Every structure is written in C-alpha cells, then in structure tokens.
Residue frames as a rotation matrix with the C-alpha (Angstrom) as fourth column:
MET 1
0.742 0.633 0.222 11.93
-0.613 0.774 -0.157 9.43
-0.271 -0.020 0.962 10.93
ALA 2
-0.167 -0.947 -0.274 15.34
-0.986 0.161 0.044 7.80
0.003 0.277 -0.961 10.85
ASN 3
-0.429 -0.003 0.903 14.06
-0.354 0.921 -0.165 4.37
-0.831 -0.390 -0.396 11.90
GLN 4
0.635 0.719 0.281 11.78
0.013 0.354 -0.935 4.09
-0.772 0.598 0.215 8.91
SER 5
0.663 -0.440 -0.605 14.48
-0.747 -0.341 -0.571 5.22
0.045 0.831 -0.555 6.49
GLU 6
-0.392 -0.884 0.254 17.00
-0.899 0.427 0.099 2.78
-0.196 -0.189 -0.962 7.91
ALA 7
-0.226 0.356 0.907 14.58
-0.190 0.897 -0.399 -0.12
-0.956 -0.262 -0.135 7.93
MET 8
0.741 0.662 0.117 13.34
0.006 0.167 -0.986 0.39
-0.672 0.731 0.120 4.40
GLN 9
-0.136 -0.907 0.400 16.85
0.623 0.235 0.746 0.74
-0.770 0.350 0.533 2.96
SER 10
-0.441 -0.145 -0.886 17.23
-0.392 -0.857 0.335 2.33
-0.807 0.495 0.321 -0.48
GLU 11
-0.986 -0.035 0.160 15.35
0.112 0.568 0.815 -0.12
-0.119 0.822 -0.556 -2.69
LEU 12
-0.380 0.925 0.014 11.70
0.743 0.314 -0.592 0.60
-0.551 -0.215 -0.806 -1.89
ILE 13
-0.229 0.336 -0.914 10.87
-0.463 -0.863 -0.201 2.73
-0.856 0.377 0.354 -4.92
ALA 14
0.375 0.431 0.820 8.86
0.529 0.627 -0.572 1.47
-0.761 0.649 0.007 -7.88
GLU 15
-0.407 -0.640 0.652 10.14
0.887 -0.107 0.449 2.30
-0.218 0.761 0.611 -11.35
ASP 16
-0.040 0.468 0.883 7.54
0.628 -0.675 0.386 5.03
0.777 0.570 -0.267 -11.86
VAL 17
0.953 0.287 0.097 8.23
0.098 -0.597 0.796 6.52
0.287 -0.749 -0.597 -8.43
GLN 18
0.145 -0.982 -0.121 11.96
0.791 0.189 -0.581 7.21
0.594 -0.012 0.804 -8.57
THR 19
0.317 -0.037 -0.948 13.22
0.848 -0.437 0.301 9.30
-0.425 -0.899 -0.108 -5.66
ASN 20
-0.632 -0.679 -0.374 15.15
0.457 -0.716 0.528 11.73
-0.626 0.163 0.762 -7.86
GLU 21
-0.797 0.410 0.443 12.00
0.312 -0.349 0.884 12.51
0.517 0.843 0.150 -9.82
LEU 22
0.088 0.872 -0.482 9.65
0.943 0.083 0.322 13.10
0.321 -0.482 -0.815 -6.89
HIS 23
-0.896 -0.324 0.303 8.86
0.239 -0.928 -0.286 16.76
0.374 -0.183 0.909 -6.36
ALA 24
-0.255 0.815 -0.520 6.25
0.775 -0.149 -0.614 18.43
-0.577 -0.560 -0.594 -4.21
HIS 25
0.523 0.574 0.630 4.15
0.843 -0.458 -0.282 21.17
0.127 0.678 -0.724 -5.77
ASN 26
0.893 -0.217 -0.394 6.40
-0.050 -0.919 0.391 23.79
-0.447 -0.330 -0.832 -4.22
GLY 27
0.769 -0.575 -0.279 9.21
-0.390 -0.077 -0.918 22.49
0.506 0.815 -0.284 -6.42
SER 28
0.055 -0.792 0.608 11.35
-0.991 0.029 0.127 21.09
-0.118 -0.610 -0.784 -3.60
MET 29
-0.342 -0.272 -0.900 12.87
-0.442 0.891 -0.101 17.63
0.829 0.363 -0.425 -3.80
LEU 30
0.789 0.615 0.015 11.19
-0.337 0.411 0.847 15.11
0.515 -0.673 0.531 -1.54
SER 31
0.034 -0.753 0.657 13.31
-0.989 0.071 0.132 14.02
-0.146 -0.654 -0.742 1.38
GLU 32
-0.733 -0.414 -0.540 14.63
-0.514 0.857 0.040 10.47
0.446 0.307 -0.841 1.39
GLU 33
-0.897 0.399 0.190 12.16
0.093 0.591 -0.801 9.31
-0.432 -0.701 -0.567 4.02
GLN 34
-0.009 0.931 -0.365 9.20
-0.524 -0.315 -0.791 10.79
-0.851 0.184 0.491 2.13
GLY 35
-0.158 -0.130 -0.979 10.43
-0.963 0.239 0.124 9.06
0.218 0.962 -0.163 -1.02
TYR 36
-0.971 -0.199 -0.136 10.50
-0.157 0.950 -0.269 5.76
0.182 -0.240 -0.954 0.86
ARG 37
-0.551 0.827 0.107 6.96
-0.038 0.103 -0.994 6.30
-0.833 -0.552 -0.025 2.15
ALA 38
0.148 0.607 -0.780 5.61
-0.848 -0.328 -0.416 7.19
-0.508 0.724 0.467 -1.28
GLY 39
-0.470 -0.419 -0.776 7.39
-0.789 0.594 0.157 4.18
0.396 0.686 -0.610 -2.76
ALA 40
-0.975 0.120 0.187 5.94
-0.013 0.811 -0.585 1.80
-0.222 -0.573 -0.789 -0.17
TYR 41
-0.126 0.986 -0.114 2.41
-0.251 -0.142 -0.957 3.01
-0.960 -0.092 0.265 -0.80
GLY 42
0.076 0.111 -0.991 3.04
-0.983 -0.159 -0.093 2.73
-0.168 0.981 0.097 -4.53
VAL 43
-0.838 -0.423 -0.345 4.21
-0.468 0.882 0.056 -0.88
0.280 0.208 -0.937 -4.21
LEU 44
-0.758 0.607 0.240 1.15
0.163 0.532 -0.831 -1.87
-0.632 -0.590 -0.502 -2.15
ALA 45
0.085 0.820 -0.566 -1.20
-0.550 -0.435 -0.713 -0.09
-0.831 0.372 0.414 -4.54
ALA 46
-0.216 -0.245 -0.945 0.36
-0.970 0.165 0.179 -1.79
0.113 0.955 -0.274 -7.56
LEU 47
-0.950 -0.237 -0.201 0.12
-0.216 0.969 -0.118 -5.27
0.223 -0.069 -0.972 -6.01
LEU 48
-0.666 0.744 0.050 -3.45
0.271 0.304 -0.913 -4.86
-0.695 -0.595 -0.404 -4.75
ALA 49
-0.139 0.639 -0.756 -5.02
-0.659 -0.630 -0.411 -3.10
-0.739 0.441 0.509 -7.73
ARG 50
0.742 0.294 -0.603 -4.25
-0.664 0.447 -0.599 -5.77
0.094 0.845 0.527 -10.31
THR 51
0.842 -0.489 0.229 -2.08
0.432 0.864 0.259 -8.81
-0.325 -0.119 0.938 -10.97
PRO 52
0.374 -0.768 -0.520 1.53
-0.468 -0.640 0.610 -7.61
-0.801 0.015 -0.598 -11.16
ASP 53
0.952 -0.122 -0.281 3.27
-0.220 0.366 -0.904 -8.15
0.213 0.923 0.321 -14.48
GLN 54
0.620 -0.756 -0.209 6.76
0.752 0.649 -0.117 -9.51
0.224 -0.085 0.971 -14.89
ARG 55
-0.055 -0.647 0.760 8.35
0.262 -0.744 -0.614 -6.06
0.964 0.166 0.210 -14.87
VAL 56
0.410 0.293 0.863 6.86
-0.689 -0.521 0.504 -5.23
0.598 -0.801 -0.012 -11.46
LEU 57
1.000 -0.019 -0.018 7.84
0.026 0.794 0.608 -8.62
0.002 -0.608 0.794 -10.05
GLU 58
0.344 -0.937 0.067 11.41
0.746 0.229 -0.626 -8.18
0.571 0.265 0.777 -11.25
GLN 59
-0.041 -0.307 0.951 11.60
-0.269 -0.913 -0.307 -4.83
0.962 -0.268 -0.045 -9.49
ILE 60
0.630 0.388 0.673 10.23
-0.728 -0.009 0.686 -6.22
0.272 -0.922 0.277 -6.24
ALA 61
0.861 -0.373 -0.347 12.53
0.381 0.923 -0.048 -9.23
0.338 -0.091 0.937 -6.48
GLY 62
0.001 -0.902 0.432 15.35
0.130 -0.429 -0.894 -6.76
0.992 0.057 0.116 -5.83
PHE 63
0.437 0.226 0.871 14.11
-0.763 -0.419 0.491 -6.43
0.476 -0.879 -0.011 -2.24
SER 64
0.936 -0.016 -0.353 15.48
0.138 0.936 0.323 -9.93
0.325 -0.351 0.878 -1.56
SER 65
0.080 -0.997 -0.020 18.99
0.574 0.062 -0.816 -8.48
0.815 0.054 0.577 -1.21
ILE 66
0.286 0.084 0.955 18.02
-0.524 -0.821 0.229 -6.26
0.802 -0.565 -0.191 1.73
ASP 67
-0.751 -0.644 -0.146 19.77
-0.171 0.403 -0.899 -7.10
0.638 -0.650 -0.413 4.99
GLN 68
0.161 0.900 -0.406 17.24
0.233 0.365 0.901 -8.99
0.959 -0.240 -0.151 7.11
ALA 69
-0.374 -0.377 -0.847 19.01
0.893 0.099 -0.439 -7.88
0.249 -0.921 0.300 10.28
GLY 70
-0.893 -0.027 0.449 17.29
0.030 -1.000 0.000 -4.48
0.449 0.014 0.893 9.97
GLY 71
-0.732 0.654 0.188 14.18
-0.370 -0.150 -0.917 -5.55
-0.572 -0.741 0.352 11.88
GLU 72
-0.192 0.765 0.615 10.70
0.430 0.629 -0.648 -6.71
-0.882 0.141 -0.450 10.86
MET 73
0.620 0.420 -0.663 10.32
-0.344 -0.615 -0.710 -4.07
-0.706 0.668 -0.237 8.14
ALA 74
-0.164 -0.785 -0.597 13.54
-0.964 -0.001 0.265 -5.15
-0.209 0.619 -0.757 6.44
LEU 75
-0.792 -0.111 0.600 12.68
-0.130 0.991 0.011 -8.83
-0.596 -0.070 -0.800 6.92
SER 76
0.178 0.946 0.270 9.21
0.268 0.217 -0.939 -8.41
-0.947 0.239 -0.215 5.42
MET 77
0.531 -0.074 -0.844 10.71
-0.718 -0.568 -0.402 -6.60
-0.450 0.820 -0.355 2.42
SER 78
-0.557 -0.820 -0.131 13.28
-0.793 0.479 0.377 -9.33
-0.246 0.314 -0.917 1.91
MET 79
-0.593 0.411 0.693 10.61
0.183 0.906 -0.381 -12.04
-0.784 -0.099 -0.612 2.11
LEU 80
0.558 0.779 -0.286 8.44
-0.079 -0.293 -0.953 -10.15
-0.826 0.554 -0.102 -0.39
GLY 81
0.151 -0.600 -0.785 11.43
-0.953 -0.301 0.047 -9.94
-0.264 0.741 -0.617 -2.71
LEU 82
-0.818 -0.460 0.346 12.05
-0.401 0.887 0.230 -13.68
-0.413 0.049 -0.910 -2.42
ALA 83
-0.103 0.873 0.477 8.38
0.290 0.486 -0.825 -14.39
-0.951 0.053 -0.303 -3.12
ALA 84
0.639 0.326 -0.697 8.47
-0.466 -0.557 -0.688 -12.19
-0.612 0.764 -0.204 -6.22
ALA 85
-0.217 -0.844 -0.490 11.62
-0.958 0.088 0.273 -13.94
-0.187 0.529 -0.828 -7.43
THR 86
-0.913 -0.254 0.320 10.30
-0.259 0.966 0.028 -17.48
-0.316 -0.057 -0.947 -6.95
CYS 87
-0.131 0.945 0.299 6.55
0.197 0.321 -0.926 -17.37
-0.972 -0.063 -0.228 -7.66
ARG 88
-0.738 -0.071 0.671 5.40
0.663 0.106 0.741 -17.77
-0.124 0.992 -0.031 -11.26
THR 89
-0.909 0.394 -0.133 3.36
-0.411 -0.901 0.137 -14.96
-0.066 0.179 0.982 -12.80
GLU 90
-0.393 0.798 -0.457 0.59
-0.256 0.382 0.888 -17.41
0.883 0.466 0.054 -13.69
SER 91
-0.317 0.232 -0.920 0.35
0.800 0.586 -0.128 -18.63
0.509 -0.777 -0.371 -10.10
ILE 92
-0.869 -0.027 -0.493 0.19
0.328 -0.777 -0.537 -15.06
-0.369 -0.629 0.684 -8.79
ASP 93
-0.753 0.643 -0.139 -2.59
-0.543 -0.487 0.684 -14.32
0.373 0.590 0.716 -11.27
ASP 94
-0.190 0.678 -0.710 -4.55
0.272 0.731 0.626 -17.31
0.943 -0.074 -0.323 -9.96
GLU 95
-0.563 -0.092 -0.821 -3.96
0.826 -0.022 -0.564 -16.13
0.034 -0.996 0.088 -6.38
PHE 96
-0.974 0.167 -0.155 -5.17
-0.155 -0.984 -0.089 -12.63
-0.167 -0.062 0.984 -7.17
HIS 97
-0.460 0.850 -0.257 -8.37
-0.428 0.041 0.903 -14.00
0.778 0.526 0.345 -8.72
ASP 98
-0.112 0.418 -0.901 -9.06
0.593 0.756 0.277 -16.36
0.797 -0.504 -0.333 -5.82
LEU 99
-0.667 -0.247 -0.703 -8.32
0.740 -0.330 -0.586 -13.71
-0.087 -0.911 0.403 -3.20
PHE 100
-0.764 0.189 -0.617 -10.07
-0.003 -0.957 -0.289 -10.66
-0.646 -0.219 0.732 -4.60
ILE 101
-0.588 0.566 -0.578 -12.45
-0.794 -0.267 0.546 -11.75
0.155 0.780 0.607 -7.39
GLY 102
-0.820 0.202 0.536 -13.56
-0.100 0.871 -0.481 -15.37
-0.564 -0.448 -0.694 -7.10
LEU 103
-0.694 0.707 0.136 -16.90
0.457 0.287 0.842 -16.69
0.557 0.646 -0.522 -8.23
GLY 104
0.475 0.877 0.072 -19.14
0.565 -0.367 0.739 -13.96
0.675 -0.310 -0.670 -6.92
ARG 105
0.838 -0.272 0.473 -16.63
-0.505 -0.716 0.482 -12.93
0.207 -0.643 -0.737 -4.23
GLY 106
0.055 -0.909 -0.413 -13.02
-0.217 0.393 -0.894 -13.62
0.975 0.139 -0.176 -3.41
GLU 107
0.013 -0.138 -0.990 -11.63
0.814 0.576 -0.070 -14.92
0.581 -0.805 0.120 -0.14
LEU 108
-0.510 -0.222 -0.831 -11.02
0.707 -0.659 -0.258 -11.33
-0.490 -0.719 0.493 0.97
VAL 109
0.505 0.664 0.551 -13.02
0.823 -0.563 -0.075 -8.16
0.260 0.491 -0.831 0.43
PRO 110
-0.376 -0.896 -0.235 -10.48
0.926 -0.355 -0.129 -5.30
0.032 -0.266 0.963 0.30
TYR 111
-0.138 0.433 0.891 -12.88
0.284 -0.844 0.454 -2.43
0.949 0.316 -0.007 1.04
GLY 112
-0.919 -0.283 0.276 -13.01
-0.128 -0.450 -0.884 -0.18
0.374 -0.847 0.377 4.07
SER 113
-0.181 0.935 0.306 -16.81
-0.933 -0.262 0.248 -0.26
0.312 -0.241 0.919 4.34
TRP 114
0.426 0.319 -0.847 -16.78
-0.199 0.946 0.257 -4.05
0.883 0.059 0.466 4.46
TYR 115
-0.382 -0.677 -0.629 -14.19
0.505 0.417 -0.756 -4.22
0.774 -0.606 0.183 7.22
LEU 116
-0.962 -0.062 0.264 -15.77
-0.150 -0.692 -0.706 -1.42
0.227 -0.719 0.657 9.25
THR 117
-0.349 0.917 0.196 -19.47
-0.907 -0.277 -0.317 -2.26
-0.236 -0.288 0.928 8.86
GLY 118
-0.515 0.143 0.845 -19.74
0.054 0.989 -0.135 -5.71
-0.855 -0.023 -0.517 7.26
PHE 119
0.520 0.720 0.460 -21.35
0.604 0.071 -0.794 -4.23
-0.605 0.690 -0.397 4.17
LEU 120
-0.532 -0.655 0.536 -20.21
0.841 -0.337 0.424 -2.53
-0.097 0.677 0.730 0.98
MET 121
-0.474 0.305 0.826 -21.05
0.403 -0.759 0.512 1.05
0.783 0.575 0.237 0.01
GLU 122
0.372 0.613 -0.697 -21.79
0.899 -0.049 0.436 2.13
0.233 -0.788 -0.569 3.58
ARG 123
0.974 0.180 -0.134 -21.22
0.214 -0.924 0.315 5.36
-0.067 -0.336 -0.939 5.52
PRO 124
0.240 -0.950 -0.199 -17.40
0.278 -0.129 0.952 5.09
-0.930 -0.284 0.233 5.60
LEU 125
-0.321 -0.315 0.893 -17.41
0.931 0.069 0.359 5.30
-0.175 0.947 0.271 1.80
GLY 126
0.614 0.624 0.484 -19.55
0.682 -0.727 0.072 8.44
0.397 0.286 -0.872 1.92
ARG 127
0.840 -0.370 -0.397 -17.14
0.071 -0.650 0.757 10.12
-0.538 -0.664 -0.520 4.35
LEU 128
-0.142 -0.930 0.339 -14.24
0.564 0.205 0.800 9.11
-0.813 0.305 0.496 2.16
ARG 129
-0.016 0.194 0.981 -15.87
0.977 -0.204 0.057 10.61
0.211 0.959 -0.186 -0.92
ASP 130
0.938 0.347 0.006 -16.41
0.332 -0.902 0.276 13.87
0.101 -0.257 -0.961 0.96
ASP 131
0.503 -0.820 -0.272 -12.74
0.037 -0.294 0.955 14.01
-0.863 -0.491 -0.117 1.95
LEU 132
-0.256 -0.587 0.768 -11.55
0.814 0.298 0.499 13.12
-0.522 0.753 0.402 -1.54
PHE 133
0.447 0.500 0.742 -13.66
0.808 -0.581 -0.096 15.94
0.383 0.643 -0.663 -2.96
ALA 134
0.971 -0.078 -0.225 -12.26
0.067 -0.816 0.574 18.36
-0.228 -0.573 -0.787 -0.39
LEU 135
0.149 -0.987 0.064 -8.73
0.186 0.091 0.978 17.29
-0.971 -0.134 0.198 -1.35
GLY 136
0.105 -0.046 -0.993 -9.46
-0.802 -0.595 -0.057 17.92
-0.588 0.802 -0.099 -5.02
PHE 137
-0.873 -0.388 0.295 -9.45
-0.179 0.818 0.547 14.30
-0.453 0.425 -0.784 -6.17
GLN 138
0.011 0.876 -0.483 -11.90
-0.965 -0.117 -0.234 13.39
-0.261 0.469 0.844 -8.90
ARG 139
0.151 0.141 0.978 -13.16
-0.128 0.984 -0.122 9.88
-0.980 -0.107 0.167 -9.61
ASP 140
-0.818 -0.431 -0.381 -11.89
-0.466 0.107 0.878 8.34
-0.338 0.896 -0.289 -12.84
PRO 141
0.132 0.974 -0.182 -15.01
-0.930 0.058 -0.363 7.54
-0.343 0.217 0.914 -14.89
ASP 142
0.134 -0.149 -0.980 -13.30
-0.663 0.721 -0.200 4.40
0.736 0.677 -0.003 -16.22
VAL 143
-0.887 -0.435 -0.154 -12.86
-0.151 0.589 -0.794 2.99
0.436 -0.681 -0.588 -12.70
HIS 144
0.030 0.996 -0.084 -15.91
-0.348 0.090 0.933 1.18
0.937 0.001 0.349 -11.35
GLU 145
-0.194 -0.160 -0.968 -14.55
0.751 0.610 -0.252 -0.03
0.630 -0.776 0.002 -8.03
PRO 146
0.887 0.460 -0.045 -15.66
0.359 -0.623 0.695 1.89
0.292 -0.633 -0.717 -4.89
GLU 147
0.443 -0.737 0.511 -13.05
-0.333 -0.664 -0.670 4.37
0.833 0.127 -0.539 -3.71
ASP 148
0.485 -0.244 0.840 -12.47
-0.869 -0.020 0.495 2.59
-0.104 -0.969 -0.222 -0.38
HIS 149
0.902 -0.337 -0.270 -10.50
0.216 0.893 -0.395 -0.25
0.375 0.298 0.878 -2.00
MET 150
0.661 -0.692 -0.291 -7.18
0.356 -0.052 0.933 -0.63
-0.660 -0.720 0.212 -0.17
ALA 151
-0.144 -0.740 0.657 -5.24
0.974 0.012 0.227 -0.08
-0.176 0.672 0.719 -3.41
ALA 152
0.286 0.337 0.897 -7.04
0.583 -0.804 0.116 3.21
0.761 0.490 -0.426 -4.04
LEU 153
0.994 0.082 -0.067 -6.39
0.101 -0.538 0.837 4.43
0.033 -0.839 -0.543 -0.49
CYS 154
0.279 -0.960 -0.025 -2.69
0.649 0.169 0.742 3.61
-0.708 -0.223 0.670 -0.85
GLU 155
-0.143 -0.288 0.947 -2.66
0.940 -0.339 0.039 5.58
0.310 0.896 0.319 -4.11
VAL 156
0.724 0.459 0.515 -4.21
0.280 -0.878 0.389 8.58
0.630 -0.138 -0.764 -2.37
MET 157
0.847 -0.465 -0.258 -1.63
0.197 -0.175 0.965 8.46
-0.493 -0.868 -0.057 0.43
GLN 158
-0.041 -0.883 0.467 1.12
0.911 0.159 0.380 8.24
-0.410 0.441 0.798 -2.15
LEU 159
0.086 0.148 0.985 -0.26
0.740 -0.672 0.037 11.31
0.667 0.726 -0.167 -3.94
LEU 160
0.960 0.275 0.046 -0.55
0.165 -0.691 0.703 13.28
0.225 -0.668 -0.709 -0.70
ILE 161
0.451 -0.876 -0.173 3.13
0.459 0.061 0.887 12.61
-0.766 -0.479 0.429 -0.07
LEU 162
-0.230 -0.569 0.790 4.18
0.967 -0.039 0.253 13.44
-0.114 0.821 0.559 -3.62
GLU 163
0.354 0.465 0.811 2.18
0.574 -0.793 0.204 16.68
0.738 0.394 -0.548 -3.53
GLY 164
-0.712 -0.696 0.095 3.91
0.320 -0.441 -0.838 17.72
0.625 -0.567 0.537 -0.32
GLN 165
0.349 0.891 0.290 0.68
-0.050 -0.292 0.955 17.85
0.936 -0.348 -0.057 1.66
SER 166
-0.052 -0.385 0.921 1.12
-0.875 -0.426 -0.228 18.65
0.481 -0.818 -0.315 5.33
HIS 167
-0.909 -0.313 -0.275 1.87
-0.111 0.817 -0.566 16.00
0.402 -0.484 -0.778 7.93
GLU 168
-0.692 0.697 0.186 -1.45
-0.342 -0.090 -0.935 16.85
-0.636 -0.711 0.301 9.60
ARG 169
0.131 0.768 -0.627 -3.43
-0.969 -0.035 -0.246 16.31
-0.211 0.639 0.740 6.39
GLN 170
-0.314 -0.316 -0.895 -1.72
-0.555 0.826 -0.097 13.01
0.770 0.466 -0.435 5.71
ALA 171
-0.997 -0.081 0.018 -2.32
-0.058 0.520 -0.852 11.88
0.060 -0.850 -0.523 9.29
HIS 172
-0.363 0.931 0.028 -5.99
-0.680 -0.244 -0.691 12.88
-0.637 -0.270 0.722 9.09
PHE 173
0.183 0.447 -0.876 -6.56
-0.938 0.346 -0.019 10.85
0.295 0.825 0.483 5.92
PHE 174
-0.554 -0.476 -0.683 -4.70
-0.283 0.879 -0.384 7.81
0.783 -0.020 -0.621 7.24
ASN 175
-0.984 0.131 0.119 -6.38
-0.086 0.235 -0.968 7.87
-0.155 -0.963 -0.221 10.65
THR 176
-0.265 0.955 -0.136 -9.84
-0.767 -0.294 -0.571 8.50
-0.585 -0.047 0.810 9.24
HIS 177
0.521 0.580 -0.626 -9.87
-0.851 0.303 -0.429 6.09
-0.059 0.756 0.652 6.32
MET 178
0.192 -0.521 -0.832 -7.17
-0.450 0.706 -0.546 3.46
0.872 0.479 -0.099 6.86
SER 179
-0.658 -0.656 0.370 -6.06
-0.618 0.189 -0.763 2.94
0.431 -0.731 -0.530 10.46
GLY 180
-0.080 0.725 0.684 -9.37
-0.922 0.207 -0.327 1.39
-0.379 -0.657 0.652 11.54
TRP 181
0.795 0.492 0.355 -9.03
-0.334 0.843 -0.422 -1.58
-0.507 0.216 0.834 9.22
ALA 182
0.503 -0.634 -0.587 -5.71
-0.753 0.011 -0.658 -1.67
0.424 0.773 -0.472 7.32
GLN 183
-0.483 -0.728 0.487 -3.97
-0.873 0.441 -0.206 -3.77
-0.064 -0.525 -0.849 9.96
ARG 184
0.020 0.580 0.815 -6.80
-0.378 0.759 -0.531 -6.33
-0.926 -0.297 0.234 9.98
PHE 185
0.869 0.320 -0.377 -6.87
-0.446 0.176 -0.878 -6.50
-0.215 0.931 0.295 6.20
PHE 186
0.182 -0.882 -0.436 -3.14
-0.818 0.110 -0.564 -7.10
0.545 0.459 -0.701 5.85
ASN 187
-0.507 -0.289 0.812 -3.22
-0.751 0.610 -0.252 -9.62
-0.422 -0.738 -0.526 8.70
ASP 188
0.468 0.746 0.473 -6.00
-0.297 0.637 -0.711 -11.51
-0.832 0.193 0.520 6.90
LEU 189
0.795 -0.216 -0.566 -4.00
-0.573 0.038 -0.819 -11.36
0.199 0.976 -0.093 3.69
SER 190
-0.212 -0.973 0.094 -0.90
-0.942 0.177 -0.285 -12.72
0.261 -0.149 -0.954 5.43
GLN 191
-0.646 0.033 0.763 -2.92
-0.419 0.820 -0.390 -15.77
-0.638 -0.571 -0.516 6.52
ALA 192
0.214 0.838 -0.502 -5.17
-0.911 -0.015 -0.412 -16.24
-0.353 0.545 0.760 3.48
LYS 193
0.254 -0.034 0.967 -5.66
-0.024 0.999 0.041 -19.86
-0.967 -0.034 0.252 2.40
SER 194
0.888 0.182 0.421 -5.52
0.397 0.155 -0.905 -18.92
-0.230 0.971 0.066 -1.28
ALA 195
0.854 -0.521 -0.010 -2.25
-0.499 -0.812 -0.301 -17.03
0.149 0.262 -0.954 -0.91
VAL 196
0.525 -0.845 -0.102 1.43
0.847 0.506 0.166 -17.83
-0.088 -0.173 0.981 -1.30
PHE 197
-0.428 -0.640 0.638 2.91
0.714 -0.673 -0.196 -14.71
0.555 0.371 0.745 -2.86
TYR 198
0.058 0.539 0.840 0.23
-0.065 -0.838 0.542 -12.52
0.996 -0.086 -0.014 -1.29
ARG 199
0.781 0.070 -0.621 1.02
0.592 0.237 0.770 -13.77
0.201 -0.969 0.143 2.19
ALA 200
-0.271 -0.943 -0.194 4.33
0.957 -0.286 0.053 -11.98
-0.106 -0.172 0.979 1.78
VAL 201
-0.450 0.224 0.865 2.45
0.276 -0.886 0.373 -8.88
0.849 0.406 0.337 0.57
GLY 202
0.640 0.768 -0.016 0.32
0.194 -0.141 0.971 -9.08
0.744 -0.624 -0.239 3.70
ARG 203
0.442 -0.554 -0.706 3.35
0.889 0.165 0.427 -9.33
-0.120 -0.816 0.565 5.98
PHE 204
-0.643 -0.669 0.374 4.93
0.728 -0.685 0.027 -6.34
0.238 0.290 0.927 4.28
GLY 205
-0.094 0.708 0.700 1.67
0.137 -0.687 0.713 -4.41
0.986 0.163 -0.032 4.62
ILE 206
0.752 0.339 -0.565 1.45
0.557 0.131 0.820 -5.18
0.352 -0.932 -0.090 8.34
SER 207
-0.021 -0.874 -0.485 4.99
0.970 -0.135 0.202 -3.93
-0.243 -0.466 0.851 8.95
PHE 208
-0.719 -0.285 0.634 4.58
0.526 -0.819 0.227 -0.79
0.454 0.497 0.739 6.90
VAL 209
0.215 0.885 0.414 1.20
0.191 -0.453 0.871 0.18
0.958 -0.108 -0.266 8.36
GLU 210
0.652 -0.050 -0.756 2.56
0.756 0.107 0.645 -0.25
0.049 -0.993 0.108 11.90
LEU 211
-0.403 -0.899 -0.169 5.53
0.884 -0.431 0.184 1.95
-0.238 -0.075 0.968 11.06
GLU 212
-0.576 0.248 0.779 3.36
0.394 -0.751 0.530 4.49
0.716 0.612 0.335 9.29
ALA 213
0.552 0.824 -0.128 0.94
0.472 -0.182 0.862 4.75
0.688 -0.536 -0.490 12.21
ARG 214
0.358 -0.502 -0.787 3.82
0.865 -0.140 0.483 5.55
-0.353 -0.853 0.384 14.55
TYR 215
-0.688 -0.663 0.296 5.26
0.725 -0.616 0.308 8.09
-0.022 0.426 0.904 12.16
LEU 216
-0.335 0.636 0.695 1.96
0.310 -0.622 0.719 9.89
0.890 0.456 0.011 11.57
ALA 217
0.657 0.546 -0.520 1.32
0.648 -0.056 0.760 10.03
0.385 -0.836 -0.390 15.32
MET 218
-0.267 -0.852 -0.451 4.50
0.948 -0.315 0.035 12.09
-0.172 -0.418 0.892 15.75
GLN 219
0.801 0.361 -0.478 4.41
0.308 -0.933 -0.188 15.84
-0.513 0.003 -0.858 16.08
VAL 220
0.053 -0.794 0.606 6.54
0.995 0.096 0.039 16.97
-0.089 0.600 0.795 13.14
C-alpha cells in the first residue's frame, strides 16, 4: 500500500498511537502503513467523539507542514492542520455542539442507522452489535451512545488494526458497517453550515475513506 503511506507522510499518528509502540497480539511491530491507518482512524475518532482539547489540536496542527503536492490525501491533511492551528478551541466547541448535539438534534446525525434507514436504533445497529460480540468487543456501561456512531466505528477499525486482525476481517467490518454511509457522512460534514474547522475534518474523512476502500478491496 505504498500510495497510502506516501500520501499520509509520517505525521498521522496521535500521541497515544505512536508507531513505535503499536504491536499486534502476536508481538510483531506494526508496519508503517498499518501504523498510518490506525493513526488516521484514531484522529477521526478523537475529533468526532468529543470536542478536541488544546493538546489534540496542537498535534493536528503539525499536519500543516505536510507537502500539499502529495495529492488529495496530503492536501486534506495539510488543510486540517491549518484549521487546527487557526481555529479557537471555544469556536470548535460551539461547532461540535451545533453539528452533533444542538437543541434536540444537531445539524448532522453521525449514526449508521440514520444514514442507512432514516431512523435511529434500526436493523444496521443490531447487525453491528452481533459483529462486535463476535469480535469480542464489549459495550462500555458508561457509554450511552449507540455503537453505530462514526467515532465508535473508527475506534473499532483502529483496534482491529492494532490487534493485527486479518485483512479479510478488517475489510468485512468496513464494508458491512461503514462503506455504505461513511462517504456521505463526511461529505455532509465537509459542507455543513455550522462548520468551519469540521469542514476540514470532513474533507480529510472523505480522502481517507476513499483510500481505505481501495486498500481493503485489494487482495493482500
């Protein structure tokens, strides 16, 4: 997957997902490209689960130095970095509330069931829960959001990579629970009226999901 590694450069790793600390369960060091993938999912999960704090924004601001000549993936990373460097934390907090919480409902509804059926807590969520159980994931009793939140799905993909799960298992989870709506969600986010910083998050999400779909469609 040389194209993905080249495009994502060497900066796409959150502080708690350092490449030299990522090991699969078999004890082997993750390859560079798998570290990039895990880092990308970790960044998206962190930005969609809650308002990012200053530490996270400072990390992401480092993406602004990436060479934009590396294609859309590199450009979207650079633009996200610039947004993180220039947007105030308070403004991003307001954006997050308007986009995902709102008064009764935010501008966007970041759940798979909503995008796939128009309703929350529908059949796609049931299938997801079955697959999560089969994979050995247990619901955190302190988390009250349905499991088909985009942030939660990105966290699962990140864990599958970190655990060294097979390419086939990763592809099955992505194709079953994300590919049918992730592109639409990130496209909506990139055009959201309430967004400034999160438009850059949406553009980054579009680029990464496109790249990830191509990678997971490969026979490895």
